[in-house]
N, C-alpha and C positions, 0 to 999 in steps of 0.2 A: 512551598516548603523551603526552597532554596533562598527565596527573598527573606523569609523569617530567620533562617540561619545566618545570612549575611548581616541582617540588622542586629542580631544578638552578638555576633563577633565584633561588629563596629561599636556597639554599646560597651562591651567588655574592654576593648582597646581604649575607648574614650575615658572610662573610669581609671584604667591603668595610667593614663597620661595626666589626668586631672588630679589624682590622689597625691603624687609627688609634689605638684604645685601647691596644693593645700598644705601638705606637710612642711614645705619650705617656709610658708607664712607662720606656721606654728612653732617650728623647731629650728634653732640655730646651733650649729656645731663649729667649734674652733679647737685649736690645740697645736701640737707640734711633736715631731719625732727627732730624736738625737742619738748619735753614736759618738762616744768620747774615748780618746786614748790618753792614759795617764802615765807619767813617769815621774815619780816623786822620791825625795830623800828627806827623811825626818819630817814628813808632812804634819803640820800643826804641832811640831816638836814631839811626835809620837815615837821617834827613835828607830824607825825602820825604813828600808828602801822598798818601793813597790813599783810594779809595771803591769798595767792591766787595761782592759777595755770594759766599758759598760754602756748600757742603752736604756732609753725610756720612751714610751709612747704615751703622751698625755692628751686626753680628750675631755673637753668641756662641752656640756649640753645645756641649752637654755630653752625651756618650753614656755611659750607665751599662752598661758591659760586664758587670759583676758587682757584688756588694755591696762589694768591695774594689778594684775597678779601674774607672777612668773614662778616657775620651779626650775632650780638650777642644780646641776650635778657636775663634779669634776673627778676624774679617775686617772690613775697611772697604771698602764698595762705593761707587763714584762719589764718592770724597773729593776734591773739586776746586773750583776757583773758576769762577764763571759767566763765560763769555766769554774765559777763559784756560785753565784746566784743561779746561773744556768749550769747545772752540774756537769762535770767533765765526762768525756766518753762519747763515742759515736752510738747514740741510743735512739730509740724510736721517738720518745718524748723529749722535749727540751730540758726537762728536769727528771732526775732519777725517781723522784717521788711526785705524786700528784698534789703538790702543795699549791696554795693560793698565789697567783701571780697578778692579782688585781688589788689595788689600793685605792679606796674611795676616800678622798680627804675633804670633800665638800658635797653636801646634799641638803638643800634648804628651800624654803618658800619665801618669796618677797611679795609683800603687799604694799603698794605705793599709792597713797591718796594725796590730795593737794596740800593738806596741812600736817599730815603725819605719815609714817611708814613703819612697817614691822617686818623684821626678818627672823625666822624661826628655823632651827635645825643646826646641823653641823656646818659651820661657816668660818670665814676668816674674820678675826678681830684684831685691831691694831690701835695702839696709842703712841703718839710721839713719832720720832724719826725711826720707825721700824725697830725699836729697841725696848722701850718700857714694856709694851705688850705686843706680841707678834706671834699669833697662834691660830691654828685651825681647831676649833672647839665646838662642842654642842652647847647651844644656848639661845638667847634672845637678844635682839638689838632693836630698840624702839626710838624713833626719831620724831621730834617735834620741829616742824619747819615754819619759821617766822622770818623769812628773808629780810636781811642778809645773815640772820643768826639761826643755826640749827643746833638743837640740844639733843644729845644721844645718851640713852641709858643702856648699859650693857650688863648682862648676866651670863655667866658660863658655869657649867657643872664640870669641875676638874676631876673629882673622883668620888665614888660611893664607898670605896675601900672595902669591897667584898660583901656588903649587905645593903639591901634596899630598905630595911627596917629602920624606923625612927624611935624605937624603944630606947630607954635610957642607956642600956648597955651596948647599943649599936650606933650611937650618934658619932660616926666617924667621917662625916661628909667634909669635902673640901670644895669651896665655892669661890667664885670671883665676881666682884662687883665694880663697876666703873661709871663715871660721868664725864662726858666730853662736851664742851661748848665751842662751837666753830663759828667764826666770823669770816665771811668771804666778800671781797669787793674786787674791782678790776685790777688793782695793783698789789693786793695783800690777801693772804690766807692765814688765819691764826687759830690756834686751839688752846684752850685751857682745860686741863684734865686732872682727875684724881682716880686712882685705882686701888683696890684693897683685896686681899685674900683672906677669907674666913676659914680657919682650920680647926675642926673639932677632934682631930686625932690627938694622941698623947704628946706629939711634938709641939703642937700649938704654934705652927709656923704662920705668922700673921703680919706680913710686910704691907706697907702703905707707900704709895708714890704719888707725888703732886708735881705738876709741871706745866710749862707753857712752851709752845712750839709754833713757829711761823715760817712762811715762805713769802718772798716778795721780790721786787725789782728796785734797784737804785741806779737809774740811768740804764746803761747797758750791762749792768752786773746783776746776776741772779743770786739771791741770798736764801739760805736755809739755816735756821738756828733753833736751839732747844736748851732749856734749863730745867732740870728735874731734881727733886730732893726726895730722899727715902727716910722712912721711920718705921716703927713697929718693932716686933721682937720674935724670937724663936727659942727652941730648946726650953719650953715651959717657962718663958719669961726670963731665963738666965742670961740670954745673949740678946743685945739690942742691935737692931739694924740701923745703919747710918749710911749717908752718901749724898753728895752734892755733885752733879755732873753737868758739863756744858759742852755743846757742840756748835760750831759755826762753819758752814761751807759756802764758798763763793765760786762762781765761774762766770765766764764771759766769752761770747763769740767775738774775738778781736778782728776776725775777717770771715769771709764766707767759708773758708777751709780750716781755720784754726780756732780751737777753743782752749782757754787756759783756766785753771782753777786751783784752789787751795782750801785746806781744812785745818781747823784747830779743835783738838779734843782735850778736855781737862776734867779731872775728877779728884775729889779729896779722898785720901786714904785714911787709915786709922791705926794707931799704935796701942789702943786700949784692948786688953785681952778679953774684955767682956763685950766687945763690939765686933761686928763684921760688916764689910761693905756690901751693900745691896744695889744692884744696877738695873734690874729688870725682872719681870715675873716669868719670863721664859727667854730662851735663846735659840732662835731658829736660823741663825747664821745669815740673816739678811743685812745686819749692820756690821759689816767687816770692811772698813775703809780701803784696805789694800787690795781688795778684789772688786770694790764697787765701781771703779772706773772701767773695768774690763767687761767683756761679754760674759764672763763667768761670775758675775756678782753674787756673793753669798755662797759660793762653792768651796772656798778655802779662806784661811786666815793667815796673817803674818805674825801672830803672837801665840804663846803657849796655850792660851784659851781663845775662843772666838769672841771674847768680851773685851772690846777695846778700852772700856772704862776701867777695867781691872785686868790688864793683859798678863800679869804674872800669876793671878789667882790667889794672891796673898793678902788681899784687902789693902794693897799699896797705892791704889789710885793711878793716875796717869797724867803726864804732860806731853802732848804730842802735836806734831804738825806734818802736813802733807802738801805737796805741790804736784800738779798733773798737767798734761797737755794731750790734746787730740788733734790729729791732722787728717782731713778728709780731702784728698786730691781729686777724687771723682766719686760719683754716686755709689759705685760698687766696691770701693776700697776705703778702709779707714785704718789709721795707725794711732797708737797711744802709748803713754808711759807715765809712771808715777813714782815719786820718791817720798818715803815717810821716815820720821825719826820719833821714837817714843821713850820716855823715861818714867820710872815710878815716882809718884808724888811724895810718898813716904819710903825712902830708901833703906830705912833701918829694919823693915819687916820682910825684906826679900833679898835674895842673892843676885838678882838681875840688876845690872847697872843701866842698860839701855838696849833698845832694839832698833836696828837700821834695816830698812826694807826698800826694795824697788821692784817694779814690774814693767814689762813691755808686752804689747799685744798687737795683733793685726786681725782684720776681718775682711773677707772677700766674698762677694755675691757671685756664685758660680752658675746659678740658674734662678728661675722665677721662685721667689720666696725661699730660696735655698742658700745658706751661707756656710762658709768654712772659716772657723775661728782658731786662733792659736794664742796662747798666753804663757809667759814665763815669769815666775816670782822667785825672788831671792830675799831671804830674811835672816839676818845675823844678830843673835843676842850676845851681848857682852856681860860677863858675870864679875862679881867682886873678887878681889884677890883671895885665893885659898879655896874658893868654891869650885865645884865640879863644872867643867866646860860643857856648853851645850852646842852641838854641831849646828851649822846653818841649815835652814830649811830651803829646799829647792823643789820647785814644782813646774813641770812642763805639761801642759794639757792642750789637746787639739780636739775640736768638735765639728761634726757635720750635723747641721740642723735644718729641718724643713718645717716651716710654719704654715698653718692653714686656718 
């Protein structure tokens, strides 16, 4: 009897140790935890001074169903501001109300075959330099792989607008469609894309964007460039969308410790009362050049809007340039700085003359996969004579982040 008991205990222990090993082969978990301290004045030209802490735990899970099938999930846990998102007071629960503290932004299945692949569910979709389209949306992405060319078809459901019915009185759907053709070789990666929104609501908001984007190397210089053009209309056809925008970014490792770079942004504005500048289908704050060189890329902007191609929000376009430097004296320390100058392309439709910005930042690895970051941004808009002054934007942010 004792021998039987010992065998059973040994078998149970073996299963306990084998199961996690099996699970490790099937499931991969990654993510990060951060705590940030903000001290801002007129952030994004919102006109107020703020000082606060926030935090976020992000966990991504990849389940390997088979060699050619995976299911993926990404969620943000307790993504909130101390004393606000986490309500104030010394209480039992971290929030005064039992509200949801979990945000799932991606949940999809990936099927990958030799000649094609299909992704279905709530997923990330992007076109161009993270600007023309940059969203987490429910939909489908179908790829045809004929190396070195990959053709992608994208469909996203934007909004059912309160009804799932397709009867004549309920056809209020908003949908997105796109085609992207990618060519990849050893020294060049290029994309030709077209995207369109189909709007059956009373607004009939139907923009279209066509563009070409590429990355490559010219000797020791890295290049990223994009040219995109907008058309379509909105307001039941009474207002036309217009827009031509160009981006060029270059950088080079001039030594083992020093990287230098520069950017050009240019977009046509419009003075026609029946036209409005269109720069992208959504704005997720990832294409904000004055934060892109810092560890806080996409977390803040140096313009009244986060749209660098229309920084004033007046369909005035932009003419801008940035220069940047990064210095890495040792593996655990990095320092950087950036200067930017932006003017409206059409100065008759806005009161802003120009925007001058700079940032400085530093990052220090204090433990394994653990970094301490700090960034300071200053952005000063100048307005035309007689217009109301806009105070400079000042942002100081520090972050402790653990990646896993």
